C-alpha positions, 0 to 999 in steps of 0.5 A: 500500500502506498502512502499519501499525504495531503497538504491543505493550504488554508487561506493561501492565495494561489498567486503566493504558491511559487515554483520554489514552494512547489518543489519543496511541497512535491518532495513531501506531499502527494496532493495539495488542497487549496481553499475554495475560490468562491467569493467570500469575505476578504478576511484573514480568518481561514474559515471565511473561505468556507462560507461563500457569499455567493458562488461566483468564482473569484475572491481572496484566494484567486480567480479562475485564471489564477487557478488555471495558471497554477494547475498548468505549472 
């Protein structure tokens, strides 16, 4: 059985996840989970990301373009 480790980047904007960080992460973790990118209160408290004001894509974590660019790195 292979082991898996998930890193949940609570409240980290997608633009802040740079290539150097990804290299370090990939040596330790098999999966990355980011906070939802739905529109929510722009506050530093992480659980606000899980309380969307509506289901519009784009908010404090990033836009659809930010996430798409992140996934293609």
